[in-house]
N, C-alpha and C positions, 0 to 999 in steps of 0.2 A: 509470402504474406497471403493469408486466406481470409476472405470476406464472405459472410453468410447473412442473407436477408431472410428473416423468418418471422411471420406474423407481424407484430407491431414493433420489432426491434431489429437492429443490425449489429452483428458481432464481427470484430476484426481481430485476428490472431496472427502473431509472429512466431514462426516455427524455425528453429535452428537445429539441424541434425535430427529431424523428426521429433524434437522435444519442444513443447510449448514454453515460450519464455515471456511473452507479453500478450495481454488481452484487453480489448477495449469494447465497451458496450454503448450503442447509440439507441435511444428510444424516440418514438414519435413525439411524445410529450417531454422532450429532453429538457432537463433542468440545468445542464452544464452551461455556464456563462463565461468561463475564462476566455479573455480576449475580446469580449464584447465592449463596445464603446458607447457610453451614455452621456447625454446632457442631463446631469442630475441637479437636485436642489438641496442645499445645505439645510439640515434640520436643526442641529445644535452643534456648538463647539465646546469642547472640554479642554481648557488649558492645562489642567492637572494631568491629563492623559496625553497631551500634545496630539489630539486627534479631533477630527470632525466627522460627524455622522451624516451620511448623504443618502437621500431618497433616490433610488434608481428604479422604482416601480416594482420592487420585490417585496415579499412578506416582511423581511427584516432590512433595516437600513444598512448600507455598506459603511465600512470604516476607512477613512482616509487619514493616515498618520502623517506627521510633519515631515518625516524622511522621504515621503512619496509625493510631496507637493512640488509642482513646477513653479519655482519662485520667480522665474523670469516673467511668467504670465500673471503673477500675483500683483506686480507693480507696487511694491512697498515704498519705492522712492526714498531709499536711504534708511528706512526704519529697520529695526532688528527682525530677523526671520522668525517670527512667532506666528503660530497658526491662528490665534485669536485676532491678529492684525490683518491676516490675509483673507479671512472669511467671516461672515456673520450670517445669522439665520435668514434663509430665503434667497441667498445668492445662488446664481447658476454656476455650475462648474463642470468642465469636461473631464470625465474620468474613464478609466478602463479597468476591468475586473482582472485581478491577478490570481485570486484564489476563490474557489466556490464556497458558498456557505457550508459550514461543517458543524453539525450538532446545533447548539444554540448560538453559534457565532455567525454574524453576518458576513457578506462577501468582503474580501480585502480589495481595496481600490488603490489606484495611482493616477495622478494627473499628468504623469510623464508618459504620454501615449506612444505606442510603437505599433507598426504595421508589419506583419511577417509575410514574406514571400517564400518562394522556393529556395532562392540562393541568398537573398538579402533581407535585412530588417531595416525599415525606414523609421528614423527618429525625428519627427517634425520639429520638436523643440530643441534638438541638439545641433551641433555644428562640427562634430568630429567623426572620423572614420575608425571603426574598430574591426579587428579580424579575429576569428576563432583561434584559440591557442592550440587546438588539436591539429592545425595545418602545419606543414613543414615551412621552414623559413623562406625557402625559395618560392613556394606557392603563395605564401602570404605577401611577398613583395610583388609578385605578378598581379594578384587580385587587387592589391591596394593601388597599384598603378592604373589599372582599368577604372576603378571606382572614382579615383581622384579626378579623372577627366570628365566624368558624367554626373557626379553628385550634385544635386540642386543646392543653390546658395542658401545658407542659414538652416540647413537640414543635415542631420547626422545619418550615417549609414553603417550598419554592422554586417560584416560578411560572415555567413554561416559556414559550418563545416561542409554542408552539402555542396558548396560552390567549388569544391576541389575538382579541378579538371574542366570546369565549365568554360565555354567559349565566351568571348566578349559580346557577341551578338545575343546570347542567352541572358547574360547579366544585364545588358541594356534593356532588353524586353521585360525582364522581371522588375527593374527599377521603374520603368515607365508605367507599368501596371500599378505599382504601389503609389506613385505620385498621383495617378488618376483617382485612386481610392481616397487619398487624403483630400483632394480637391472636392470630391463629393461630400465627404464628412464635413469639411469646412463650410460648404454651402448650406448643408442642413443645420449646422450649428447656428449660423446667422439667421436662418429662417425661424428657428424655435427658441432663440435666445431669450425673448421676452415672454415666453409662455410660462404657465404656472405649474405644469406637470412635467415629470421627467420623461425623457424621450430616448429611445434606442436609435442611435445614429448608424451603427453598423454592427451586425452580428457575425460572429465567427461561423464558418461553414460547419455542416454536420460532422460528426466524429469521423466518418469514413473518409471524407475529403481532407480533413485536417490531418489524419494519420498518414494518408498517402502523401500529402504535401510535406510533412515534417520528417517522415521516416523513410518512405520508399525511395530508393536510389539504385545505382548500378550494382551495389553489393547484393541485392536480392536477385534470386534466380527467376521467380515467377510471382505474378499477382493473380490469384485464382478467385473469381467472384461468382457467387451463386445468388441470383435474384435480378430480375429485369430492371427494376427501378434504380437500384444502387449501381448496377453495371453501367447504366446509361449516364449517371452522374459522374462516375469515375472516368469513363471513356471521354466525356466532354471536357473534364478537367485536364486529362493527359493530352488531348488534342490541342488545347489552348496553351497550357503551361509547360508540358514536358513531352513533346512528340517523340523524343529520343527513347522514352521508356514505353512507348505504346506497344512495341512488339513483345513485351513481357506480360501483357494483359491477356488473360484467358477467361472464357466464360464456362462455368460448370453447369451442365444440364443433368439433373438426376435421372432423367429417362434414358440417358446414354450410359448410365453406370448402375443399372439394375435397381433404380429407385433410391440409391444411397445418396445422402447429401455430402457436401464437400468436407464437413468436419469428420465424417466417418473414416476417411482415408488416413488421417493422422491420429485417430482416437482422441480428438480434442476434447470432446465432452467428458470422457473418463479422466483425462488429465486435469480438466477444470474441477471435477469433483474432488480429486486428490489435493488440488491446490487450495481447497477451502477447508480441509481438515486441520485440526489443531496439531496433530502429530504427523510428521513426515519421516518415513523410514528411508535410511540410506542403503545403498546396494550391499555394503559389507555387513549389515546387521545393526548398525547404530541408528540413532534417530535424533531429530531436533523437534522441540516443542515450542510453538509460537503462540504467545499470548499478547493481546492488546489491552492496554489500560488507558486511562485518561491522559496520563503524562507521557507515556512512552510505550514502545513495543519491546517485549522481552523475548529473547530466543535462548533456550537452554539446550545444550548439546549433551547427549547421553551415549555411552558406549554400547548399551544394550547387549546384544548377542555377539558383538564384535570382540573376538579374542585375539585376532591378529596372528602374525607369524614372526613377529619381531623377537629380538633377543632379550628385551626388557619391557617393563611396564611403560616406561617413558616413550619408547619407540612405538608401542601399540597405541598409546593415547595420542601421540602426535599424528600418526596416520589417520586416526579417526577424526581429529580436528581438521586436518587438511581436506578430507572428503566432505566434512560438514561445511567448510568455507565455500566450496563450489556450490553446494545446494542452497546455502543461505543467500548467496548472490542471485541465484535464479529465483528463489522465492520472493525476494524483495522486488524484483522486476515484475514477476507474474502477479503478485498480490497488490502491487503498487502501494507498498507500505511507505508512509511518509512520517516526518517528525523525528523524534529522538529514538534510536534503536540501541538496546543494550544486549550484548551477546555474552553468555556465560559458557565458555569452553570448558572441556574437561581439564583439570589442573595439570600443568606442566611445570617441571622443576627447572629445566635448563632455559636460560634467557634466549639462547640461539634458536630453540624450538618455538618459543613464543613469537620471536621475530619472523620465523619462517611461516607460521600460520597467518600472521598479520599481513605479510607480503602476498600470500596466496589469496587472501580475501580482497586485497586492493587490486590484484591482477584480474580476478574474476569480475570485479565491479567495473573494470575498464569498458566493458561493452554496454554498461548502463548509461543511457543518454540523459537520465534525470540527474540533476546536480546533487552531489553527495560529498561527504567529508568523513574520513575515518581518523579517529584520534588514537593516541597511544593506549597500551594496555594499562589499566589502573593497578593500584597496589593490591587490590583484591582479585586480580586476574580477569577482570571484565574488559571487554572491548566496547568502547563507545563510538557511535557514528550517528550522523544525521543524514537524512534524505529529504529532498524538497517535497512537501506535500502540496499537491495541486487540486485534486478532486477526490471523489470517493474511491475506495479500493475495491478489489475483486470481491471480497466477502460481503461488503456493504451493498454492492450492486446486485448480488444474488440472495439477499436475506432481508428480513425485517425484524424489528425488535419484538421480543416475546411480550405479549400484553399482560401476562400474569406476573412475571418476575421483573419486568422492565429492563431486561438485559443483564441482570446481575447473576443469573445462573442458579439461584436458589430462592426459596420462598420463606419469608419470615412469619413466625407465629407468636401469639401473645403469651403462650405457655411453653415450657420445655417440651421438646418433641418426643421424649421417652414415653411410650404408651403405658397406661395404667394396667393393661392386660398382662404386663410382664413384671413379675416380682424381682427378677434378676436385672439389675441396672446394666449388665453387660449384654443382655439379650439382643438389643438392636445394634450392637457394635461388634458382632462377630463372636460373642461368647466370652466367658470368664477367662482371662489370660492365664490363670493358674490351673485350668483344666486342660489336659492334653486333648488335641483334636487331630483327626485324621486328615488326609489330603482333600476330603470333600467338605471340611469345615464342621463336621459333626463330632460332638464330644463323645468320649468313651464313657459308657455307663458305668458307674461305680458298682463294686461287688455287692450283692444283696446281703443285708444283715440277717443273722439267724432269727427265726421267729421265736416268740416267747413260749416257755414251757407251760403245759396245762396243770391244773390243781392235782390230778391223780398222779402225774409223774412226780411232782414235787413231794407228795406224801410218801410215795414208794422210795424216793431217794433219802428221805428223812429216816425211814425204817432201817434202810441199809446202813446209814451212818451210825444210828443208835446201836445196831447189832455189833458193828465193828468196834465201837467204844467199849461195849460190855465184854466182848471177847478179850480185849486188851487188858482190862482190869482183872479178869480171872487169871490170866497168865502171870500177872505181877504178884498175886496172892500165893 
């Protein structure tokens, strides 16, 4: 893991085998609010949408759907679980942000608050213990036994994947820290319950600390940090919450490396630029093209210059699709693409090859910590999958909407765009398709027509023709 603090932002990169696979950006004026806990105010309730709009102090109201309501706290006393019965305009409600505002949509909210630690997640409104499915059965039993002895009454606890191999002492320490956090939040809620304005009760730590907390574990070889401020924050967090990982922390001083920053060592900046391009080239010569629309992200696989060494077209196409699956899994993580994803592989005839490509995609996605689901291949040969969308992606973090075309990629005119300077309607479209062109796109000039004859020449030709006719008549007589 590589962290760089530069000017007004911090960048965190995850590098596997010298290849950039994940990237996070933290800004001083950070707008990311996922995990923040607010005491909000209900603005209006829409029974037809089964949702309530809640003011949490942002430009747009957050949305609380009925499926995210903590019905135990609603106290409906035997009434049906309907959102219009649980809330009315002006009511205070404790909510947590689960998705950042995206486009014109407000933040997604839940009233089922959770507090995430290094090994555990505390669910104050729950009463059950859950364990990550990624852990082995033996480890699940061990951790569940530890937590069942120390879990607070009337609170739920979820054991994270990172708890694998953790000692009982570390788990107890993590749980005690989460309980203290909840007590502080509860005290603030009671203090501001009768206020008229929304209040932030607890904000998530900045991206650097959050990424270290959620991702950094024993699987990482090093955590290299450039920047005094961010290094101090990470060092303080590791001292408090993960002293066993402190020996992996290293500070990068550009003065000791000929003025180069830490990203230069792994060419992270150049990998980021490639990660923002529309077309990504594969090592064998093929390519994938990634386009994002309002409804979904589409990925098209092309063979390009890949001719393969297989015995048949089917084998060549399958090899290209297998290579594309590995790159697609990496690009989904790097670009942090969320929502629905549609992949158009090169057509394969044999069902066994389609299954092989699908299995390779699922295997490559196993390293992706973001929740995802891959569906079967459709009748049109497309692979459908979903990936949880949490915040803005890589391209959105490094770009802004074009003020001229508003992000559409082209400019509309009131009149047809064919210029009046061209009599030929094909002039702006590469030339007349019936005219042969050379490799430079220039048409071959037609052979010049013979110039018209002068009057003197015409008179001389008439005399010759008349003389010939007269001679012919004399011979006949």
